[in-house]
N, C-alpha and C positions, 0 to 999 in steps of 0.2 A: 556556377551551377545553373543548368538550364531551367527555364520556367515551366517546362512541359509537365513536371510532376505536380504542379499546382492546378493544372488545367485538365479538362476532360479529354478522354481518348477520342480522336476523330477518325480513326482508321477503320471503324466498322459502321460508318454511317451509310445511309441509303440515298440513292439519287432523288433529288427533288423532282417531282412530276408536275410540270406546268398545267397538265390537264386534270389534276386531282383537286377537287374542292377542299378536301380535308387538308392537304398540304398547304394550300393557300390560307385556310383558316388558321392553321397552326402558325404560319409565318407572320400573322398579324399580332400574335400574343406579345412579343417584345415591345412593339410600338404602342399597343393598347395599354400595357402596363405603365409605360412612360407617360402617355397622355393622361392616365388616371393620376399619376404622381404630380404632373403639372397642374391639373385641375384642383387637386387637394392643396397644393402650395399656393395657388392663386386665391382659393376660396377663403381660407383663414390661415395665413402663414404662421402666425404666432399661437394659434389655438393648440392647447394640449392634446385635444382629440386628433386634430389634423397632423400634428407631429407624430403621435403614436401610430396613426395609419401609415404615414410616410416611412417611419422607421421599420414598420413591419413589411411594407411593400418593397422597400429597397432591396433586401437580400432575396426576396421572392422574385422580383423583377429581374435582378441580375442573374439569379440562378436559371430562370426560365430562358433568358436570352442566350446564355452560354450552352444550355441544354439544346436549344434550337440550332445554334452554330455547330454543335458537335453531332447532331442527329442527321443533318442533311448535307449532301454533296451537290453543289450547284454547277459542277463542271459538265454535267450531261454525260459523264463517262468518258469524256475526251480530255486527256491531260493538257491540251493546248488551251483549255478554258478554265484551268485551275486558278487563274487570277481572280475569277469571280468569288472563289472561296476566300481569297485574300481580302477582297472587299467586304465580304460578310464578317470576317474576323474584325476588321476595322470598325464596321458598323456596330458589332456587338460590344466592343470595348467602349465606343462612344456612348451607347445607351447606358452602359454601366457607370461611366463618368457622370452622365446627366442625372441618373438616379442619386448618386452620392452627393452631387451638388444640391439637388432639390431638398435633400434631408435637412441641410443647414440653412435653407433660405429663410430669412427673417422678415422680409416684406415682399409684397407683390411687385414685380417689375412694372414700371409705369410706361404707358404708351407715349411715343413721341412721333410727331408728324413732321416729316422731313421738309415739306414745302413751307410750313410755318416757321421752322427754324431758319430757313433761307431768308424769309421776310424779316425775321428778327435780326439776323446778321446784317442785312441791308440797312435796317434802321440804325443799328449800332455803328455802322460804317458811314452814316450820313449820306447814303446814296440811294434812298428810297425813291420809288416812282411816285407820281402824283396819286395813283390809286392806293398804293400802300400807305402813303402819307395821310390820306383821308381816313383809311381804316384806323391808323394809330390815333389821329386827331379825335375820331369818334369813339375811341376806346373799344374798337372791335378786335384788336389784337391784345389778348390778355394772357398772362402766364397761368399755366395749369400746374399746380403742385410744384412749381419751380422747375419744371422740365422743358420749358420752351414756350413760345408764344403761339397761341392757336386761334385761328380765325374761323368764325362760324357765321359770316354774313351779318354781323351786328347782333346776333342772338346772345353772344357772350362766350364764355369759355367752353371748350369741348369737355364733355363728361368722359370719365374713364370708361372704356368699353366694359359691358357686364361680363362677369365670369361665365364662360360657356365652353363647350367642346370646340367650337369654331375658334375662339380666342386661344385655347390651348394648342390647337393645331397650328395656328399662325405663329405662336411662340416657338413651336418645334421646328417650323420651316424657316426661322430667322436666327440661325446660330450665331451670327455676328452681332445681333442686337441692334440692327440698323433702325428699327422702329421702336426700340425700347431704351429706357434711360441708361442701362448699363453699357450700351454700345454706341449710342447716338453721338456722344462726345469723343469717342475714340478716333484715332487717325484712320482716314479712308483714302484710298488711292485716288489721285486726281481724275476727275471725269473727262473723258475725251469724246463722248457721244452727245448728241442733242437730246437731252431728257425732256424737252418741251414738245417734241414731235414724236408721237408713238410709232408712226410708220417708219421713219428714218432710224429710230432707236432699234426697232425690231429687225430692220434690214441689216443694220450694223452687226447685231448678234448673229444673224444668219450667215453673214460673211465670215464672222469669227469662227463659227462652227465648221464651215468648209475649210478655212485656212488652217485651223488648229488640227483638224482631222488629217490633212495632208502632211503637216509638219510632224504630227505624231507618227505617221507612217515613215517619214524620213528618218527619225531617230530610232524607231524600231528596226528599220532595215539596216541601219549602221550596226546596231547591236547584233543582228542576225547575219552579218556578212563577214565576220572575222574568220579567215580560212584556218582549217586545221584544228578547230575547237568545237566543243558542244555547247558553247555559251548561248547560241540562238535556238536551242531545243528545250522542250519541257523538262528534260533531264538535268539541264543546267551544266555549268562549267566555270572554271576559275578565270578571272579577268587577267591573271598573270600567266601569260602563255609560256609554255615550256619550250626549251630548245632555241631560244633567242637571247640576245644580249640584254643586260639589265636596263640600258636606256630605252631599247625598243619595248621591253616589258612595261616600263613606266609610261611611255607615250601611249601605248595601246590601252592600258588600264585607265589612264586619264581621259582618253577619248571616250571610252565606254562609260566612265563615271559622268562626264558631261552630257553624253547622250541619254543616259538613264534619268538624270535630273531634269533635262529638257523634256523628255517624254512625259514625266510626271507633271511638269508644269503645263504642257499642252493638253494632256488628258483631263486635268482638273479644270482648266479654263474652258475646255470644250464642254464638260458637263455643266459648268456654271452658266454658260450661254444657252445650253439646252433648257436649263431651269428657267432662265429669263424668258425664253420664247413661250414656255407654258404659262408662267406666272403673269407676264405682261400681255402676251398675245391671246391666251385663252381665258384667263380669269380677270383681266382688266387691272392688273397691278400697276402701281405708279412707277414709271421708269426711274424717277429720282431715288426710289428705295432699293435700287439694284446697282450700287457703285461697283467699279471693277474689283475683281478678286485679288489681282496682283498689281504691283507697281514696278515694272521693269526690273526684275530681280538681278539681272546682269549688271545693272548700273550701281549696285550697292557699294558704298565707300566705307562701310564698317560692318562688322558682324551684328552689332546692335541694331543698326539701321535695316540691315537685310532681314533679320528675323522679326523685328517689331513693326516694320512699315512696308517692306517690299514683298515679303512672302505672304501667303494667305493667312487670315486670322480666324479660320473657321472654329478652332478649338480654344480660342483665347479665354473665353469665359470659364470653361472647365479647368484649363491649365492654371488659371489664376486662383479660382476658388478652391482647388484641391492641391495641385502641385506647389504653388507658391505659398499657400497658407501652411501646409504641413512642413515644407522645407524651412520656412522662416521661423517656425517654432523651434527648430533644431539648431540652425546656424544663422539666424537673422536674415539680412538682405541677400547675402551670398547663398545661403541655404535655399531661400525662396527662388532665386534665379536657377540654381542647379535642380531644384525640385520640379520646376516647369519643364526643363528639358528631359529629366528622368521620366516624367509622366508621358512626354511625347515619345520617348524611346519605347516605353512599355506598349503604347498604342500600336506602334509599327511592328513590334516583336510579336504581339498577339495576332497581327495579320498573317505572319508566317505560320503561326500555329494553325490558323484557319485553313491554310493550304495542306495541312497534314505533313508539314516538313519540319516539325519540332519548333524550337526557338533558338535564338542566337543572341543572347543578351550582351555578350562581350563586344560584339561588333555593331549590333543594331542600337542597343541602348547606349553603348560606348560612343558611337558617332554623335548622338544627340547630346550626351553629357559633355562631350568635348566642345560643343558649340557654346554651352554655358561657361566652360573654362575660358574659351577665347574671349567672350564678352567680359568676363571678370578681368582678364589681362588688359583689355581696352580701358577698363576703369582704373586699373593701376597706372597705366600710361598717362591717363588724364590727370591723376593726382600728382604724378611725378613731374609732368611737364606743364600742366595747366592748359593743355590743348587736347581737344577731342580728336579721335582718329577720324580722318577724312581726306578728301582730295585724291589725287592720283596715287599717292603712296598708300592711302587707306584702301583704295580699290585693289591695289596689288596685294596688300595684306589679306584682304577678304578673300580674294581668289585663291591665294596660296593656301590659306587655312582650310578653305572649303575643299579644294582639290586633294590636299593631303589627307584629310579626315574622311572624305567621301569614299575613298577606296575601301574603307572598312565596310560600310553599309551596302555599297554596290556589290562587293564581293559576296556578302551574305545573301543578297537578293538573287544575283545571277547564278550562284551555285545551286539555288533552289528552283531554278527554272523560270523566274519571272521574265527573263529576256526572250524566252521562246513562246510565251503565251499569246493568245489572241485577245487583245484588249477590247476592241469594238468590231472591226471588220474582219471577216474570214480572209484567208490569204488570197483567194481568187478575186477578191474585190479591192485589194490594196494596190493603188496605182503605182506607188514608188517601188514596192516589192516586185510587181509585174514588170516595171521598167528595168529593174536590176536584172531580172531573169532573162529578159529579151536581149540586154546588152551582153550578158555572159554567153547566151546561146549564139549570138552573132559572132562574138570573138572566137568561140570554140569552132564554129563552122568555118570561119575565115582561116584559122590557123591549121585546120586539118586538110585544107585544099592543097 
């Protein structure tokens, strides 16, 4: 059964007017409701009054968020920009998850200072510099609430930042929890940039923006270049081409699935580096607090490794606090695992709803659910053989499972026109698409002579 009947109708919404102060004011309501919930949770997380306010605010905030998503069309009236509505749907569901997570928050997340954790690690590894050694000798590095060692020039431990709107906004902008105790100890992708030199760090991010923008165009152009189909149009089309043999169908569908996944990777990493440029370049953020978002996903040697370490962890806190908790109540550890991927599937299915294209739970939620099934199978393998999935055979297994299941979700996405949408650059500014058109034009001119 589709999920659309549970969601608001989005087919009668009006265009968002970027010149309208009223539209901009209304657009802040979902974020402001979430900031208020964060402030209440930080102020007195266990207070009966705070809990009552949060329980009241949760349905109101979620309702206001989905009302906003269902009231405004961000495509500007152009079907090629309907992917923006997909993003609004994702953002709306993310805000809803955050509201639900904050309701059950039992203590305020404690701040963690990445640089001080690095000093602590050096000390524990017996590889401190003389400067760090003097700090430790003089008791300038002291643990704060058990969350790491914090240096304050000999003054003593760092105080927990006061509860404020600024701190609430910082928490909202740090979904991975890099600077909070719930995420500081979690796995982070190995750093490949110089975090001790702000200039080179920013130049690295600027290069990544340019490179990922070009690569995004490469994969978009591949999707939009399949002849005899409507896959590359806002109207969408099937990845399984009619009128060709089954092997050719499979090869084309697989190429499209890989291209779609790669486009998502490039697009998300591109936005991540744009965020870094603003945070570090304009607001003076610490480069060490912006580790890579991904860790070479194509090198995954097991599904567990791919999804827990190599893919982005932006929703890890919400998936754990909600999906794992609820699922584990029903089926223990296995239920928790499947609950995480079910919630991830819901997130992406609501994105399709935001486009005004209904929902497709069997294929979208089904794809993510099958990732949990695959990880469970890896656990069974480990129990049966005593060995974890890994190495070259593990990589083959991971690729095979991902390709076989990705056909489901990519078919659902491309049938609804995501392959023909403009993600960032209009067509006339896309270098790879323009190059393709020039090549086709040259070939046609040459063959007609």
